[in-house]
Residue, then its C-alpha position, 0 to 999 in steps of 0.5 A: m821350113d824358112l830359117f829366120y835371122r835375128s839380131t845379136r843385140n835384140s830379141e825382137t828382131r826376126v827377118k828372112a834371109s832376103e831382108a837381112i841381106l838387103k839391110g846389112l846391119c840391124d837397126d839396133g847396130g847388131l848383126f844378123v845371125p841365123e836362128k839355128i845353124p842348119s845341117l848339110q843335107y848331103s853326105l860328104k861323099e855326095l858333095s865330093e862328086m859336085d863341082y863348086r857350083g853344086v856345093a855352093y848351092a847344097v850349102m847356101k840353100e840351107f841359109l837362104t831358105d826364102f830364095t827359090e831354087e831358080e833364084l838361087k841357082h841363077c845368083i851362083n852361076s852368074a857369080y862363079d863363071e869365067k871371071f875366075d882364072t881357074e876352072e876349079i874356082a878354089p884349087l888346093t895346093e899341097a906344099d910343105g905338109a899343108f894344103y893351101l886353099e887358093l881363094f884368090h882366083g877371082k877378078t881382084i885376086a883376093f878371097k873377098d871375090m869369093a863372096l862379093s861375086i855373088l853378093p850383088h846378085l843375092m842383093i838384086t834378087s832380095a830387092k825384087k823379092n821385097k818390092i824395093t824401089n829405092d836405089i841401094v847405096i852400098l856403104t863399105a869400109t875396106s882394109g884393102d881387099t873388100g873395097k875393090a872386090a865390092l867395086a868389081g861386083f857392084a860397078d854399073v849394076e842398075g839400082t845400086r851405087i857404091i861408096v868405099f872408104y879406105p885408110k889412105d896410108g894403110v893399104s898396099p900400093v897395089q890395093k890402092l891402085q885397084m881401087v882408085t882406077e875403078k871405072g864404074k859410073n856408080t862408084m866412089v872411092v875415098g881415102v881417109n886420113g885415119n886407120f881401118d877401125d876409123c873408117q868402119t866405126n864411122v860407117k856403122k855410125m851412118f847405118a845406125n843414124r836414123e836421121l840420115n837414113d830418113a833423109i836419104g830415103k826421101e831421096g830414093f836411097q837406102f843403105s846396105s853393106a858389102n862388108s862381112i857384117n852382111i850375111g850375104r857376104l858371110v854365107p858364101q864363105i862357108v862354101y869353100y871350106v865344105y868345097a876344100y874337105t870334099r876335094l880332099l876326100e875326092n883325091e883320097r887325101i882323107n877318108d870319109g869323116e876324118k877330121i881336118n884342121v883349118v888355119v885362117p889369116t884373120g882380121n875382121f873374123g868373118n872368114i874363120l866364123a864361116a869355118y866355124y858355121a861349116k863345122n856346126m853344119g857337120l863338117p868334120i873340123n877339128k881345130l879352127i886355128c885363128a892366126s894374127n899379125e902383130n896387131k894380135v887383138l884376137f890372139d890375146f882374146f883367145k889366150t885370155g878371154t879379154y878383148d881389148r882394143n886399147r893398144q897401139f895400132i900397127l901398120t904391117t906388111s899384111p895390111s888387110m889384117d891391120i885391124l883392132i875391132s873384129s866386127n864379126l867376132e860379135r857373132l861368135i860372142y852371141h853364140i857362146a853366150g847362149n844366143d843371148p842378145d842381152k848378154n852380147r849387148a852388154f859386151m858391145e857396150s862395154l867395148r864401145e865405152t871402155g874399149k875392152y870386155d871379158i867373157t865368163d869362164e862358161m863362155k871360154e869353155n865354148l871356145n874349145d874349137f878355137c886356138g890362136f897364134y900370131a906371127s911377127e913381121a919377121q916370122t912372116a917374111e921367113k915363112i915366105h922365104e922358107l916356103y919358096e926355098n923348100t918348094g918353089y911355092i910363093i904365098d902372100t903376106h897374109t897367107a904367110v901369117a897363117g902359115s907361120a901360125y900353123d908351124q907354131y901350132v904343130k911345134e906346140t901340139g905335135d898335131e898331124t891332122p891334115t890341115v887346110i890353110a886359107s890362102t887369102a891373097s895373090p902374092f902379086k897384090f903385095t909384091k914388095s913385101v913378098m919379093t923382099a922376103v924371097d930375096q933381100k936383093y929385091a928391097s931396092v926395087e921400087d917399082d911394083f910392076e917390075l917386081a910383078d915381072e920378076l915374081s912371075k919369072i921366079g915363081n913360074v906363074e902368070i902375072p894375073n890380069a887384075i895386075e896388068e890392067i892397072r899397070n897403066a890405068d888412069i887414076l879416077h878417084k882422087t877424094t880424100c877426107e878427115i874422119n869426121e867428114m865421112q858423112s858429109v862426103v856420102e851426103e854430097y855424093l848422093k846429091k849428084 
């Protein structure tokens, strides 16, 4: 049976998976959600005997039902290949009482690679299935990691172009270098004088702008998204939680059916939403622990039931989480409101008009799977230092936010359920913050590559190729713009 996708804001919309992947965002501004969450069709024991590609197929075939077995396996095998620097794709490392799920062994050393390695293949396959002749223009806002992962995935892919907007002063030096040195001939990278929310809001406006879409359609283009608002990004993220559980089972760290907790450092909410979908597929997850940095809009939401973006925007050492409008939360709001697009649309209109909304008591009860904690900048640095001192294991700032949140959760609850922490980026991506946390003596070192060399030495880990290849790379993308100039930048680029 085919699984169809609906809009979170309109009961009339109903499309197949390939159509949802191509569009990215619904015409009404809503997000595509599956009509129902399918169940895993294999036992946990059977899944534990599969490799990553096998688990990926077992999970994704339930969501992407209009893909043939041959099509989907081709996409999976093309994505999860030698571009990952570990055979296991997503290895688990046990450290200080928790299991760190290392999602950063792909081409751009961040968890976004897990989904953005496969999205171009899903998209090209979807275009063929739907007889699309237009070139697909990937329009993406990034808080640091999605941008480079999307660029790496779509670079020089025939029939596509990709435009990435990033906050000019809101990403790490390594993140910025990774983007502005991109060589793909079909790529454009633009620094915006604003924050991530500004970038994302204006990208969404372009998706919703009928006049703009009609105009580019006449020129042979159509927009799609590589952000986690695209279900082609979200579905592959479900896989690694199922995979993590089955590795614990395979290694006899848990019993079949035993529950685990999952901790996710969260900004745009896509990664933890994927864990929620995995739980609803039947994966034995107890608590979904949402970890925030000092931009703690999600922490406050889970504590109070009020989502309020009317607050100071703080630039932190975990920049990929510096977000006040968590787009994927809309999918969860839709689900806990009884899959009611009218109720959800009212909340989203309130968010647009007033910057906040309050969910009902009944909806709050549907959030029992979740709990929220946040880490201050000091707590984030302390976690990096403490873990290194105790174990020699070095984590990045985003993972440290999750590690600190988990420590707080255990202290508050005493819950000793086996726990998987999503380790979302390599420490080499944030060398200054990481090394300063490890030892204050590194605070005076300004060269990120010198710090990378030192991190490699003290952590006894190889410097990833993603760092080596930008060490002396030429800067190829120098365009910057104001927030209100983003659309004209896109229009100008598509004339070339």
